[in-house]
C-alpha positions as CSV (number, residue, x, y, z in Angstrom):
1,M,19.1,47.0,-36.0
2,K,20.7,43.6,-35.7
3,C,19.3,40.7,-37.7
4,M,20.7,37.3,-36.4
5,C,19.8,35.1,-39.3
6,R,21.9,32.3,-40.6
7,N,19.8,31.5,-43.5
8,D,21.6,33.1,-46.5
9,K,18.8,32.8,-48.9
10,K,18.7,36.2,-50.6
11,A,15.5,36.8,-48.9
12,E,14.2,40.4,-48.8
13,V,13.8,41.7,-45.4
14,F,11.1,44.2,-44.5
15,V,10.8,46.4,-41.3
16,L,7.3,46.1,-40.0
17,G,6.5,47.8,-36.5
18,G,10.0,46.9,-35.2
19,V,9.6,43.4,-36.5
20,L,11.8,42.1,-39.2
21,E,9.9,39.8,-41.5
22,Q,11.7,37.7,-44.0
23,R,10.0,36.3,-47.1
24,D,11.0,32.7,-46.5
25,G,8.7,32.2,-43.6
26,I,10.8,33.6,-40.7
27,L,10.2,36.5,-38.3
28,L,13.1,38.3,-36.7
29,H,13.1,40.9,-34.0
30,P,15.7,43.4,-33.7
31,D,15.7,43.4,-29.9
32,I,15.8,39.6,-29.5
33,D,18.8,37.5,-30.4
34,I,17.4,34.4,-32.1
35,P,19.8,32.2,-33.9
36,N,17.5,31.2,-36.8
37,G,14.6,33.6,-36.3
38,I,11.2,32.4,-35.6
39,P,9.6,30.2,-38.2
40,I,6.0,30.8,-39.0
41,R,3.3,28.7,-40.7
């Protein structure tokens, strides 16, 4: 499971239904290469 996250903020990453959810407001998907994740508001 790859997590292309360049934000090194000691954030806890949870696996929810195949989507990596990071606590500092960034969603990461294991099947999609996204440089900085998907910022959510």
